[in-house]
C-alpha positions in Angstrom: 31.1 16.8 -29.9 30.0 20.4 -30.0 30.9 21.8 -26.6 27.8 23.9 -26.5 25.6 20.8 -26.0 26.5 20.8 -22.3 25.9 23.4 -19.6 28.5 23.4 -16.8 27.4 25.2 -13.6 30.2 26.5 -11.4 30.0 28.7 -8.3 30.4 28.8 -4.6 28.8 26.2 -2.3 25.1 27.1 -1.9 25.0 29.2 -5.1 22.2 27.0 -6.5 24.2 24.8 -9.0 22.4 21.5 -8.2 18.9 23.0 -7.7 19.1 25.2 -10.8 20.8 22.3 -12.8 18.0 19.9 -11.9 15.4 22.6 -13.0 17.1 23.0 -16.3 17.1 19.3 -17.0 13.4 19.0 -16.1 12.3 21.9 -18.2 14.7 21.5 -21.2 15.0 17.7 -21.7 18.6 17.4 -20.7 20.4 15.0 -18.4 21.7 16.1 -15.0 25.1 15.1 -13.4 26.7 16.4 -10.2 30.4 15.9 -9.8 30.2 15.4 -6.1 27.4 12.8 -6.4 29.5 11.1 -9.2 32.5 10.9 -7.0 30.5 9.7 -4.0 28.9 6.9 -6.1 32.2 5.9 -7.8 34.2 5.6 -4.5 31.1 4.7 -2.3 32.1 7.3 0.2 30.7 10.7 1.2 32.7 13.8 0.3 33.2 14.7 3.9 34.6 11.3 4.6 37.0 11.5 1.6 38.2 14.8 3.0 38.6 13.3 6.5 40.3 10.1 5.4 42.4 11.1 2.4 42.6 14.9 2.5 41.6 17.7 0.2 44.3 17.1 -2.4 43.1 13.6 -3.0 39.6 14.8 -3.4 40.7 17.5 -5.9 42.5 14.7 -7.9 39.2 12.8 -7.9 37.4 15.9 -9.2 39.9 16.2 -12.1 39.5 12.5 -13.0 35.7 12.9 -12.8 35.7 15.8 -15.3 37.9 13.7 -17.7 35.5 10.8 -17.4 32.4 12.9 -17.9 33.9 14.5 -21.0 33.8 11.1 -22.6 30.1 10.5 -22.0 28.3 13.7 -21.7 26.2 15.2 -24.4 23.2 17.4 -23.8 23.9 17.4 -20.1 23.8 19.9 -17.3 26.8 19.3 -15.0 27.0 20.8 -11.6 30.6 20.9 -10.2 31.9 21.2 -6.7 32.6 24.7 -5.5 36.4 24.1 -5.4 36.7 22.2 -8.7 37.4 25.4 -10.9 40.3 26.3 -8.6 42.7 24.1 -10.5 43.8 25.5 -13.8 43.6 22.1 -15.5 40.0 21.8 -14.4 39.1 25.2 -15.8 40.5 24.1 -19.2 38.7 20.8 -19.1 35.4 22.5 -18.3 35.8 24.9 -21.3 36.2 21.8 -23.5 33.1 20.1 -21.9 30.5 22.9 -22.5 29.4 26.4 -21.9 30.6 27.3 -18.4 28.1 29.3 -16.3 29.2 31.0 -13.1 26.3 31.2 -10.7 27.2 34.3 -8.7 25.6 34.7 -5.2 26.3 37.4 -2.6 27.9 36.6 0.7 24.7 37.5 2.5 22.7 35.1 0.4 25.3 32.3 0.8 25.3 32.8 4.6 21.5 32.5 4.6 21.5 29.4 2.3 24.4 27.6 4.1 23.7 28.4 7.8 22.1 25.0 8.5 24.3 22.9 6.2 26.7 20.6 8.1 27.8 18.6 5.1 30.5 20.9 3.8 34.0 20.2 5.2 35.5 23.5 4.3 32.8 25.4 6.2 32.8 23.3 9.3 33.5 25.1 12.6 34.1 28.7 13.3 32.4 31.8 11.8 30.5 30.9 8.7 30.5 34.4 7.2 34.3 34.7 7.6 34.9 31.3 6.0 32.7 32.2 3.0 34.3 35.6 2.6 37.8 34.0 2.8 37.0 31.3 0.3 35.2 33.7 -2.0 38.2 36.0 -2.0 40.4 33.1 -3.1 38.0 31.7 -5.7 36.0 34.5 -7.3 38.6 35.6 -9.9 39.0 31.9 -10.8 35.3 31.4 -11.2 35.2 34.5 -13.5 38.2 33.2 -15.4 36.5 29.9 -16.0 33.1 31.3 -17.0 31.7 31.9 -20.4 28.6 33.4 -18.8 28.0 35.0 -15.3 24.5 34.7 -13.9 23.5 36.5 -10.8 21.3 34.4 -8.6 20.1 36.5 -5.6 16.3 36.8 -5.7 16.0 35.6 -9.3 13.7 33.1 -10.9 15.2 30.1 -12.7 13.4 31.2 -15.9 15.3 34.5 -15.9 18.6 32.9 -15.0 18.2 30.4 -17.9 17.3 33.3 -20.2 20.6 34.9 -19.4 22.4 31.8 -20.6 20.4 31.5 -23.8 21.0 35.3 -24.5 24.7 34.9 -24.0 24.9 32.0 -26.4 22.6 33.6 -29.0 24.7 36.9 -29.1 27.8 34.9 -30.0 29.9 35.0 -26.9 30.4 31.3 -27.3 32.5 31.5 -30.5 34.8 28.4 -30.7 
């Protein structure tokens, strides 16, 4: 399979991976998959319940397994991955094999605005939301950039323009195998 047939969206919680991914699939005749939804459906359990009952490490193992499984079946797909999935080195390698990896970069201010009412994310529960986002971003941002073939800024941008950034990157040859 030509790895360029799939678009893999990575980035922090609230960066727009699912919303933008669904837009791409509607406007460009692709299939959409979300790794968190995939895991919830496979194990018939919400992510927050997996975290609570089995811990983060077990969930991260499930993410790695999900990427391996999706690699066997995905062609012409947009895949939105959980915010912590690219933290593991093995996952970053698997993502590169699966498709063009696009880091959706959002500012802390924008993430705070988008996530302020969201109670479904275990790593952001309780305490100061901005501090939690800043702490996680400090730990993850370099890993996101390491995993990415393309970095797309999202703050205040239209999906059409964000998608054009991806197409431009592919067309100028940054995606040499």
